[in-house]
PAVEX-195644 format. One record per residue (C-alpha): y negated, x, z negated; chain; residue in three letters. Coordinates in Angstrom, 2 decimals. Layout:
<sites>
<site c2="Y" c1="X" c3="Z" unit="A" code="ALA"/>
...
</sites>
This chain:
<sites>
<site c2="-0.06" c1="-0.03" c3="-0.02" unit="A" code="MET"/>
<site c2="-3.47" c1="1.18" c3="0.79" unit="A" code="LYS"/>
<site c2="-6.49" c1="-0.27" c3="-1.25" unit="A" code="ILE"/>
<site c2="-9.31" c1="-1.10" c3="0.98" unit="A" code="LYS"/>
<site c2="-11.35" c1="-3.10" c3="-1.47" unit="A" code="THR"/>
<site c2="-11.69" c1="-3.29" c3="-5.20" unit="A" code="SER"/>
<site c2="-14.23" c1="-5.65" c3="-6.78" unit="A" code="GLU"/>
<site c2="-15.01" c1="-6.46" c3="-10.28" unit="A" code="PHE"/>
<site c2="-14.44" c1="-10.17" c3="-10.94" unit="A" code="VAL"/>
<site c2="-15.13" c1="-11.26" c3="-14.76" unit="A" code="ILE"/>
<site c2="-14.96" c1="-9.90" c3="-18.34" unit="A" code="SER"/>
<site c2="-14.01" c1="-11.96" c3="-21.23" unit="A" code="ASN"/>
<site c2="-12.07" c1="-12.59" c3="-24.51" unit="A" code="THR"/>
<site c2="-10.61" c1="-15.91" c3="-23.57" unit="A" code="GLU"/>
<site c2="-7.62" c1="-16.77" c3="-21.68" unit="A" code="LEU"/>
<site c2="-9.08" c1="-19.93" c3="-20.36" unit="A" code="LYS"/>
<site c2="-11.76" c1="-17.94" c3="-18.77" unit="A" code="LYS"/>
<site c2="-9.71" c1="-15.88" c3="-16.89" unit="A" code="CYS"/>
<site c2="-9.62" c1="-16.39" c3="-12.92" unit="A" code="PRO"/>
<site c2="-7.32" c1="-19.14" c3="-11.48" unit="A" code="LYS"/>
<site c2="-3.88" c1="-17.66" c3="-11.80" unit="A" code="PRO"/>
<site c2="-3.17" c1="-18.28" c3="-7.96" unit="A" code="ASP"/>
<site c2="-2.75" c1="-14.39" c3="-7.30" unit="A" code="LYS"/>
<site c2="-0.22" c1="-11.86" c3="-8.80" unit="A" code="PRO"/>
<site c2="-1.74" c1="-10.00" c3="-11.68" unit="A" code="GLU"/>
<site c2="-0.86" c1="-6.46" c3="-13.09" unit="A" code="TYR"/>
<site c2="-2.47" c1="-5.40" c3="-16.45" unit="A" code="ALA"/>
<site c2="-2.71" c1="-2.09" c3="-17.85" unit="A" code="PHE"/>
<site c2="-2.97" c1="-1.02" c3="-21.57" unit="A" code="ILE"/>
<site c2="-2.26" c1="1.72" c3="-24.03" unit="A" code="GLY"/>
<site c2="-3.25" c1="3.69" c3="-26.85" unit="A" code="ARG"/>
<site c2="-6.97" c1="4.41" c3="-27.19" unit="A" code="SER"/>
<site c2="-7.97" c1="7.47" c3="-24.97" unit="A" code="ASN"/>
<site c2="-4.60" c1="7.46" c3="-22.99" unit="A" code="VAL"/>
<site c2="-6.70" c1="7.76" c3="-19.77" unit="A" code="GLY"/>
<site c2="-6.46" c1="4.13" c3="-18.58" unit="A" code="LYS"/>
<site c2="-9.97" c1="4.04" c3="-17.09" unit="A" code="SER"/>
<site c2="-9.36" c1="7.24" c3="-14.94" unit="A" code="SER"/>
<site c2="-5.84" c1="5.68" c3="-13.66" unit="A" code="LEU"/>
<site c2="-7.42" c1="2.66" c3="-12.55" unit="A" code="ILE"/>
<site c2="-9.89" c1="4.65" c3="-10.74" unit="A" code="ASN"/>
<site c2="-7.48" c1="6.83" c3="-9.19" unit="A" code="MET"/>
<site c2="-5.16" c1="3.97" c3="-8.18" unit="A" code="LEU"/>
<site c2="-8.17" c1="2.19" c3="-6.49" unit="A" code="THR"/>
<site c2="-9.94" c1="5.34" c3="-5.07" unit="A" code="GLY"/>
<site c2="-13.18" c1="4.13" c3="-6.83" unit="A" code="ARG"/>
<site c2="-14.79" c1="6.71" c3="-9.30" unit="A" code="LYS"/>
<site c2="-16.63" c1="3.96" c3="-11.36" unit="A" code="GLN"/>
<site c2="-14.38" c1="0.93" c3="-11.13" unit="A" code="LEU"/>
<site c2="-13.37" c1="1.08" c3="-14.60" unit="A" code="ALA"/>
<site c2="-15.83" c1="2.82" c3="-17.05" unit="A" code="LYS"/>
<site c2="-14.66" c1="6.31" c3="-18.50" unit="A" code="ILE"/>
<site c2="-15.53" c1="7.12" c3="-21.96" unit="A" code="SER"/>
<site c2="-15.04" c1="10.18" c3="-24.23" unit="A" code="GLY"/>
<site c2="-15.20" c1="7.57" c3="-27.08" unit="A" code="LYS"/>
<site c2="-11.80" c1="5.66" c3="-27.85" unit="A" code="PRO"/>
<site c2="-12.02" c1="1.89" c3="-27.68" unit="A" code="GLY"/>
<site c2="-14.64" c1="1.65" c3="-24.98" unit="A" code="LYS"/>
<site c2="-12.99" c1="-1.04" c3="-23.52" unit="A" code="THR"/>
<site c2="-13.22" c1="-4.32" c3="-25.52" unit="A" code="ARG"/>
<site c2="-13.00" c1="-7.31" c3="-23.09" unit="A" code="LEU"/>
<site c2="-10.16" c1="-8.40" c3="-20.52" unit="A" code="ILE"/>
<site c2="-11.57" c1="-6.93" c3="-17.37" unit="A" code="ASN"/>
<site c2="-10.55" c1="-8.64" c3="-14.04" unit="A" code="HIS"/>
<site c2="-10.79" c1="-6.77" c3="-10.62" unit="A" code="PHE"/>
<site c2="-9.63" c1="-8.29" c3="-7.19" unit="A" code="ILE"/>
<site c2="-7.88" c1="-5.94" c3="-4.99" unit="A" code="ILE"/>
<site c2="-7.58" c1="-6.33" c3="-1.26" unit="A" code="ASN"/>
<site c2="-8.53" c1="-10.09" c3="-2.03" unit="A" code="GLU"/>
<site c2="-4.55" c1="-10.31" c3="-2.55" unit="A" code="GLN"/>
<site c2="-3.99" c1="-9.42" c3="-6.35" unit="A" code="TRP"/>
<site c2="-5.77" c1="-8.91" c3="-9.65" unit="A" code="PHE"/>
<site c2="-5.91" c1="-5.60" c3="-11.66" unit="A" code="LEU"/>
<site c2="-6.61" c1="-6.22" c3="-15.35" unit="A" code="VAL"/>
<site c2="-8.21" c1="-3.47" c3="-17.67" unit="A" code="ASP"/>
<site c2="-7.16" c1="-4.39" c3="-21.20" unit="A" code="LEU"/>
<site c2="-8.54" c1="-3.02" c3="-24.52" unit="A" code="PRO"/>
<site c2="-6.55" c1="0.08" c3="-25.90" unit="A" code="GLY"/>
<site c2="-4.70" c1="-0.23" c3="-29.34" unit="A" code="TYR"/>
<site c2="-4.49" c1="2.69" c3="-31.76" unit="A" code="GLY"/>
<site c2="-7.31" c1="4.72" c3="-33.19" unit="A" code="TYR"/>
<site c2="-10.54" c1="3.23" c3="-31.80" unit="A" code="ALA"/>
<site c2="-13.30" c1="3.41" c3="-34.17" unit="A" code="LYS"/>
<site c2="-13.96" c1="-0.02" c3="-34.46" unit="A" code="VAL"/>
<site c2="-14.07" c1="-2.55" c3="-37.49" unit="A" code="SER"/>
<site c2="-10.72" c1="-3.95" c3="-38.69" unit="A" code="LYS"/>
<site c2="-12.14" c1="-7.40" c3="-37.91" unit="A" code="GLN"/>
<site c2="-12.90" c1="-6.43" c3="-34.32" unit="A" code="GLU"/>
<site c2="-9.50" c1="-4.87" c3="-33.99" unit="A" code="ARG"/>
<site c2="-8.05" c1="-8.25" c3="-35.31" unit="A" code="ASN"/>
<site c2="-10.07" c1="-10.09" c3="-32.61" unit="A" code="ILE"/>
<site c2="-8.70" c1="-7.66" c3="-29.92" unit="A" code="TRP"/>
<site c2="-4.99" c1="-8.28" c3="-31.15" unit="A" code="LYS"/>
<site c2="-5.83" c1="-12.02" c3="-31.26" unit="A" code="GLY"/>
<site c2="-6.89" c1="-12.63" c3="-27.37" unit="A" code="PHE"/>
<site c2="-4.90" c1="-9.64" c3="-25.92" unit="A" code="ILE"/>
<site c2="-1.65" c1="-11.23" c3="-27.34" unit="A" code="LYS"/>
<site c2="-2.81" c1="-14.62" c3="-26.24" unit="A" code="ASP"/>
<site c2="-3.34" c1="-12.97" c3="-22.72" unit="A" code="TYR"/>
<site c2="-0.02" c1="-11.08" c3="-22.61" unit="A" code="ILE"/>
<site c2="2.14" c1="-13.81" c3="-23.81" unit="A" code="LEU"/>
<site c2="0.59" c1="-16.72" c3="-22.05" unit="A" code="LYS"/>
<site c2="-1.02" c1="-15.57" c3="-18.57" unit="A" code="ARG"/>
<site c2="1.34" c1="-17.28" c3="-16.25" unit="A" code="GLU"/>
<site c2="0.73" c1="-15.11" c3="-13.21" unit="A" code="ASN"/>
<site c2="1.15" c1="-11.65" c3="-15.06" unit="A" code="LEU"/>
<site c2="3.68" c1="-10.00" c3="-13.13" unit="A" code="MET"/>
<site c2="4.00" c1="-6.80" c3="-14.77" unit="A" code="ASN"/>
<site c2="2.15" c1="-5.11" c3="-17.74" unit="A" code="LEU"/>
<site c2="1.76" c1="-1.19" c3="-17.42" unit="A" code="PHE"/>
<site c2="2.18" c1="0.67" c3="-20.83" unit="A" code="VAL"/>
<site c2="0.32" c1="3.81" c3="-20.61" unit="A" code="LEU"/>
<site c2="1.66" c1="6.46" c3="-22.64" unit="A" code="ILE"/>
<site c2="0.28" c1="9.86" c3="-23.16" unit="A" code="ASP"/>
<site c2="2.77" c1="12.43" c3="-21.62" unit="A" code="SER"/>
<site c2="1.65" c1="15.26" c3="-23.87" unit="A" code="ARG"/>
<site c2="2.57" c1="13.68" c3="-27.14" unit="A" code="HIS"/>
<site c2="5.91" c1="13.05" c3="-28.89" unit="A" code="LYS"/>
<site c2="6.82" c1="9.22" c3="-29.22" unit="A" code="PRO"/>
<site c2="4.36" c1="7.28" c3="-31.12" unit="A" code="GLN"/>
<site c2="4.99" c1="4.87" c3="-33.74" unit="A" code="LYS"/>
<site c2="2.62" c1="1.97" c3="-32.22" unit="A" code="ASN"/>
<site c2="3.58" c1="2.85" c3="-28.71" unit="A" code="ASP"/>
<site c2="7.22" c1="2.01" c3="-29.58" unit="A" code="LEU"/>
<site c2="6.54" c1="-1.14" c3="-31.71" unit="A" code="GLU"/>
<site c2="4.11" c1="-2.46" c3="-28.67" unit="A" code="PHE"/>
<site c2="7.06" c1="-2.09" c3="-26.27" unit="A" code="MET"/>
<site c2="9.62" c1="-3.36" c3="-28.84" unit="A" code="GLN"/>
<site c2="7.31" c1="-6.64" c3="-29.11" unit="A" code="HIS"/>
<site c2="7.28" c1="-6.61" c3="-25.26" unit="A" code="LEU"/>
<site c2="10.98" c1="-6.61" c3="-25.02" unit="A" code="GLY"/>
<site c2="11.68" c1="-9.35" c3="-27.62" unit="A" code="GLU"/>
<site c2="8.98" c1="-11.62" c3="-25.92" unit="A" code="ASN"/>
<site c2="10.58" c1="-11.10" c3="-22.33" unit="A" code="SER"/>
<site c2="7.05" c1="-9.48" c3="-21.10" unit="A" code="VAL"/>
<site c2="7.93" c1="-7.58" c3="-18.08" unit="A" code="PRO"/>
<site c2="6.52" c1="-4.14" c3="-18.12" unit="A" code="PHE"/>
<site c2="6.67" c1="-0.75" c3="-16.81" unit="A" code="VAL"/>
<site c2="5.71" c1="2.62" c3="-18.69" unit="A" code="ILE"/>
<site c2="3.45" c1="4.95" c3="-17.13" unit="A" code="ILE"/>
<site c2="3.28" c1="8.63" c3="-18.32" unit="A" code="PHE"/>
<site c2="-0.27" c1="10.01" c3="-18.15" unit="A" code="THR"/>
<site c2="-1.90" c1="13.42" c3="-17.88" unit="A" code="LYS"/>
<site c2="1.15" c1="15.01" c3="-16.82" unit="A" code="VAL"/>
<site c2="-1.05" c1="17.51" c3="-14.93" unit="A" code="ASP"/>
<site c2="-1.46" c1="19.06" c3="-18.66" unit="A" code="LYS"/>
<site c2="2.34" c1="19.77" c3="-18.93" unit="A" code="LEU"/>
<site c2="4.56" c1="22.25" c3="-17.36" unit="A" code="THR"/>
<site c2="7.59" c1="20.66" c3="-15.58" unit="A" code="LYS"/>
<site c2="9.73" c1="21.64" c3="-18.41" unit="A" code="LYS"/>
<site c2="7.33" c1="20.35" c3="-21.10" unit="A" code="GLN"/>
<site c2="7.23" c1="16.95" c3="-19.32" unit="A" code="LEU"/>
<site c2="10.78" c1="16.86" c3="-18.83" unit="A" code="LYS"/>
<site c2="11.50" c1="17.60" c3="-22.72" unit="A" code="GLU"/>
<site c2="8.75" c1="14.86" c3="-23.53" unit="A" code="ASN"/>
<site c2="10.27" c1="12.18" c3="-21.59" unit="A" code="ILE"/>
<site c2="13.68" c1="12.91" c3="-23.01" unit="A" code="ALA"/>
<site c2="12.30" c1="12.64" c3="-26.48" unit="A" code="HIS"/>
<site c2="10.98" c1="9.16" c3="-25.48" unit="A" code="TYR"/>
<site c2="14.39" c1="8.16" c3="-23.70" unit="A" code="THR"/>
<site c2="16.29" c1="9.44" c3="-26.92" unit="A" code="SER"/>
<site c2="13.98" c1="7.27" c3="-29.11" unit="A" code="GLU"/>
<site c2="14.07" c1="4.13" c3="-26.93" unit="A" code="LEU"/>
<site c2="17.73" c1="4.05" c3="-26.74" unit="A" code="LEU"/>
<site c2="18.09" c1="3.46" c3="-30.39" unit="A" code="LYS"/>
<site c2="16.89" c1="0.06" c3="-29.77" unit="A" code="THR"/>
<site c2="17.12" c1="-0.67" c3="-25.77" unit="A" code="TRP"/>
<site c2="20.20" c1="-0.90" c3="-23.91" unit="A" code="GLU"/>
<site c2="18.54" c1="0.86" c3="-21.02" unit="A" code="GLU"/>
<site c2="15.39" c1="2.82" c3="-20.51" unit="A" code="ILE"/>
<site c2="12.40" c1="0.53" c3="-19.12" unit="A" code="PRO"/>
<site c2="11.32" c1="1.60" c3="-15.60" unit="A" code="LYS"/>
<site c2="8.73" c1="4.58" c3="-15.72" unit="A" code="TYR"/>
<site c2="6.37" c1="6.57" c3="-13.56" unit="A" code="PHE"/>
<site c2="4.51" c1="9.77" c3="-14.20" unit="A" code="ILE"/>
<site c2="0.86" c1="9.94" c3="-13.21" unit="A" code="SER"/>
<site c2="-2.18" c1="12.33" c3="-13.07" unit="A" code="SER"/>
<site c2="-5.58" c1="11.17" c3="-12.29" unit="A" code="ALA"/>
<site c2="-6.35" c1="14.98" c3="-11.46" unit="A" code="VAL"/>
<site c2="-3.98" c1="15.35" c3="-8.81" unit="A" code="ASP"/>
<site c2="-2.99" c1="11.76" c3="-7.96" unit="A" code="LYS"/>
<site c2="0.50" c1="12.03" c3="-8.63" unit="A" code="SER"/>
<site c2="2.08" c1="8.49" c3="-9.26" unit="A" code="GLY"/>
<site c2="-0.61" c1="7.00" c3="-6.87" unit="A" code="GLN"/>
<site c2="1.80" c1="5.99" c3="-4.06" unit="A" code="LYS"/>
<site c2="5.04" c1="5.18" c3="-6.24" unit="A" code="GLU"/>
<site c2="2.90" c1="2.74" c3="-8.44" unit="A" code="ILE"/>
<site c2="1.03" c1="1.06" c3="-5.49" unit="A" code="LEU"/>
<site c2="4.40" c1="0.84" c3="-3.91" unit="A" code="ASP"/>
<site c2="5.87" c1="-0.97" c3="-6.90" unit="A" code="PHE"/>
<site c2="2.93" c1="-3.44" c3="-6.99" unit="A" code="ILE"/>
<site c2="3.32" c1="-4.14" c3="-3.36" unit="A" code="SER"/>
<site c2="7.03" c1="-4.81" c3="-3.67" unit="A" code="GLU"/>
<site c2="6.42" c1="-6.96" c3="-6.84" unit="A" code="THR"/>
<site c2="3.85" c1="-9.05" c3="-5.08" unit="A" code="ASN"/>
<site c2="6.43" c1="-10.46" c3="-2.80" unit="A" code="MET"/>
<site c2="7.91" c1="-12.03" c3="-5.78" unit="A" code="LEU"/>
<site c2="4.96" c1="-14.27" c3="-6.68" unit="A" code="PHE"/>
<site c2="5.28" c1="-17.76" c3="-6.20" unit="A" code="GLN"/>
<site c2="2.14" c1="-20.02" c3="-6.62" unit="A" code="LYS"/>
</sites>
């Protein structure tokens, strides 16, 4: 798939205000500072489509973008160590949970994981919750350019080992880098193939 057009549609915190669910939708989520905005910009070929910040927790809304006039890309707030109040975090948890569990046209949730770190408890718990609620998701290991091939292989093996403690098989995953664009074609091809499964 080649992305020819990518336009911002709307930002909100309420499921009922999201665009009409008449197109397939793909959402991106991960721990704060995992490289989500950089990945979205790399996938779409737009440097400023998603706002990049050195401060964790910059994304605080459900942000919809329309891609090629055919499908929605959604930038969701991160979870983890964002420097926001506990009250704000609880609000995020509320509307993010509502969106993930009830958005009828959500074809897949991309869960971003920083490939440089060992398995994190909140990542594992989040994926476990998705599995228990039958939410379709795929893992994207980000920032792979920061590691050697050996380090990357070892870190993914750690995740594989940890996930197999509770999963029968490992969820599908991609490796990516916003720097060298690795994973771009594979992720977009996956979206293109999944789009064909969408029924209005």
